[in-house]
C-alpha atoms as one frame of an Amber mdcrd trajectory, in Angstrom:
protein
  58.859  91.204  88.062  60.360  92.202  84.615  63.101  89.932  84.122  66.114
  92.352  83.600  65.298  93.735  86.842  66.334  90.405  88.539  70.143  91.302
  87.662  69.658  94.569  89.566  71.479  94.830  93.341  69.846  97.979  94.101
  70.217  98.485  97.951  72.106  95.374  98.480  75.294  95.528 100.776  78.260
  94.089  99.222  81.529  93.336 100.246  84.754  92.231  98.320  88.110  91.198
  99.958  90.850  92.394  97.987  88.409  94.729  96.333  91.158  96.651  94.754
  93.349  94.017  93.155  93.149  92.722  89.296  89.851  90.900  89.235  88.571
  92.692  92.778  88.392  95.951  91.188  86.315  94.837  88.235  84.020  93.179
  90.847  83.540  96.211  92.877  82.820  98.243  89.414  80.255  95.710  88.388
  78.341  95.254  91.572  78.303  98.925  91.895  76.863  99.441  88.374  74.100
  97.052  89.426  73.174  99.283  92.130  74.870  97.820  95.257  76.632  99.737
  98.079  80.107  98.122  97.799  82.594  97.794 100.504  86.344  97.384  98.945
  87.873  95.278 101.519  91.856  96.087 101.561  94.808  95.782 103.470  96.029
  98.505 101.560  93.623 101.353 102.198  95.269 103.716 100.026  94.660 101.457
  96.516  91.450 100.932  97.814  90.747 104.783  98.163  91.641 105.333  94.610
  89.077 102.758  93.277  86.457 104.078  95.620  87.260 107.656  94.171  86.551
 106.140  90.841  83.443 104.718  91.833  81.782 107.563  93.304  83.016 109.915
  90.635  80.720 107.690  88.367  77.901 108.595  90.863  77.684 105.377  92.394
  77.997 103.834  96.019  81.324 102.509  97.492  83.293 102.691 100.705  86.888
 101.279 101.650  86.819  99.059 104.981  90.485  97.935 106.039  90.694  94.182
 106.240  93.291  91.744 106.518  91.875  88.204 105.669  94.748  86.279 107.825
  93.664  87.986 110.944  90.637  87.069 112.487  90.244  90.268 114.643  90.369
  92.347 111.620  87.498  90.456 109.672  85.454  90.115 113.013  85.990  94.014
 113.338  85.141  94.670 109.499  82.052  92.508 109.499  80.951  94.145 112.594
  81.369  97.689 111.529  79.560  96.883 108.151  76.726  95.380 110.139  76.383
  98.159 112.697  76.089 100.809 109.644  73.898  98.687 107.415  71.803  96.374
 109.489  73.445  93.336 107.499  75.424  92.115 104.430  73.685  90.490 101.515
  76.880  89.822  99.366  80.369  88.734  99.921  83.004  88.096  97.471  86.321
  86.489  98.425  88.727  87.714  95.892  91.751  88.302  98.131  95.069  86.896
  97.013  97.900  86.889 100.167 101.078  85.096  98.859 104.535  84.862 100.168
 107.670  86.693  98.259 108.884  83.090  97.138 105.372  82.408  95.512 106.933
  81.700  92.006 109.347  78.781  93.100 109.372  75.956  91.285 107.954  72.737
  92.818 111.309  71.111  94.052 112.400  74.476  95.802 109.333  74.874  97.674
 109.619  74.627 101.332 107.276  73.409 103.919 107.257  76.369 105.875 106.698
  78.640 102.617 103.634  76.032 101.744 101.889  76.209 105.016 102.360  80.078
 105.202 100.635  80.034 101.903  97.850  78.010 102.964  97.370  79.719 106.224
  96.883  83.170 104.565  94.936  82.155 101.488  92.774  79.454 101.931  92.667
  79.583 105.887  92.052  83.240 105.094  88.940  82.510 103.190  87.802  80.284
 106.161  87.884  83.131 108.367  85.971  85.111 106.195  83.226  82.426 105.474
  82.732  81.759 109.071  82.160  85.317 110.354  79.907  86.453 107.669  77.887
  83.297 106.871  76.969  83.174 110.651  75.798  86.651 110.226  73.736  85.760
 107.350  72.227  82.708 108.914  70.660  84.973 111.510  68.645  87.020 108.801
  68.236  83.870 106.701  69.478  85.269 103.492  73.016  85.902 101.694  75.011
  85.316  98.802  78.758  84.294  99.056  81.030  83.911  96.262  84.387  82.388
  96.469  87.216  82.865  93.632  88.848  79.611  92.770  90.770  78.817  89.762
  90.633  76.553  86.877  94.086  75.473  88.500  91.762  74.234  91.367  90.072
  71.649  89.119  92.444  71.120  86.171  96.145  69.817  86.164  98.493  72.543
  84.571  99.934  72.265  81.180 103.586  73.209  82.079 104.523  73.667  78.321
 103.083  77.283  78.330 105.617  78.241  81.015 108.383  77.142  78.911 110.855
  79.601  78.086 109.439  82.010  80.677 110.390  82.998  84.081 106.843  81.588
  85.249 105.510  78.652  86.830 102.419  77.533  88.280 102.989  77.418  92.139
 102.022  74.100  93.715 100.639  75.825  96.637  98.218  77.423  94.093  96.503
  74.320  93.133  96.534  73.044  96.541  94.797  76.062  97.832  92.282  76.592
  94.959  91.164  73.010  94.845  90.705  73.210  98.691  88.660  76.413  98.316
  86.608  74.671  95.445  85.401  71.649  97.664  85.000  74.047 100.823  82.690
  76.077  98.741  80.676  72.801  97.888  80.125  72.170 101.680  79.130  75.650
 102.627  76.538  75.488 100.152  74.869  72.338 101.417  75.512  73.448 105.058
  73.872  76.906 104.832  71.223  75.913 102.000  68.401  75.516 104.584  68.976
  79.437 105.748  68.287  80.686 102.155  71.813  81.338 101.699  73.862  80.473
  98.413  77.307  79.660  97.820  79.143  79.276  94.612  82.594  79.234  93.191
  83.940  80.979  90.256  87.063  79.613  88.659  88.810  81.793  86.297  91.346
  81.023  83.505  94.116  82.914  82.657  93.566  86.667  83.075  95.656  89.242
  81.020  98.152  90.932  83.385 101.046  92.137  81.244 102.769  88.536  81.260
 105.469  87.911  79.087 104.912  87.612  75.181 105.937  84.099  75.236 103.676
  83.042  77.835 100.786  84.641  76.251 101.216  83.273  72.895 101.386  79.862
  74.288  98.544  80.588  76.218  96.437  81.763  73.478  97.198  78.767  71.353
  95.978  76.270  74.164  92.843  78.137  74.786  89.868  77.728  72.500  88.702
  81.276  72.505  92.596  81.888  71.302  93.012  84.876  74.098  93.241  85.458
  77.760  90.330  86.955  79.690  90.139  90.534  80.992  89.041  91.240  84.559
  85.577  92.357  83.475  84.935  88.801  82.036  85.186  87.246  85.367  83.193
  89.907  86.872  80.199  89.279  84.713  79.512  85.643  85.753  80.012  86.635
  89.598  77.371  89.585  89.102  74.852  86.972  87.763  75.674  84.498  90.786
  74.819  87.507  93.235  71.741  88.224  91.449  68.086  87.277  91.717  68.615
  85.580  88.409  70.680  83.007  89.809  68.231  82.307  92.468  68.523  78.366
  91.953  72.124  78.047  91.642  74.527  77.187  95.025  77.036  74.783  95.423
  78.266  75.217  91.685  81.751  75.557  90.111  81.588  77.802  87.275  84.540
  77.590  85.067  85.555  80.857  83.239  88.232  80.017  81.187  87.390  80.362
  77.447  86.718  76.747  77.273  89.985  75.702  78.380  88.308  72.931  80.485
  86.239  71.927  77.611  89.306  70.072  75.789
């Protein structure tokens, strides 16, 4: 096989949870451009349809599927519908990012109720998705699953970059993403005998119109001197979903501009 063809995903069925989000939308575009039929998993089907139209207008394949990762019934229904229509799922990317309204509270102001809610929605939501889709992939003895972690699931935060802003790094985020990193390694070894690959991608800071004070401090801290754009997170995910990465599983891929190299 010609090596560039290993990066193609022609006729692959791919699902992206939180598919119309900041990073999720870039992932959906990248996978569809590589030839996959992409299902945009969204609790808000309105924004999902907007992205779907954009992809289809480019002559690519996409479809919206309503999915709430915090609901086992919703995930089971979505997985069942996709398999019934296509005979299976080849790729699943967990990019959804559910959170409570008090997400930005400082550590001393975080309540146990809020922490439990965020863990239940986000980390346990990933568990629901992983369990459902990986068991289906096991039946056909093939599949690829990517979880979105974070550099803050591996590194401790440098809180100096938040000084002079209204921002902070939520404690729940560190707990959740650290759990997802370890959980991904567990899944990789558990499902490896069934030709299923599981990896976790850990983005650093992604530009999302944050305050200028934060951006300047982050840029000074980062070896590449800037924040990422969403497409730069989607690229490594596309690679991990392709045959070019056929011998990679259980890996924690840091996409952070070199921040973790300090």
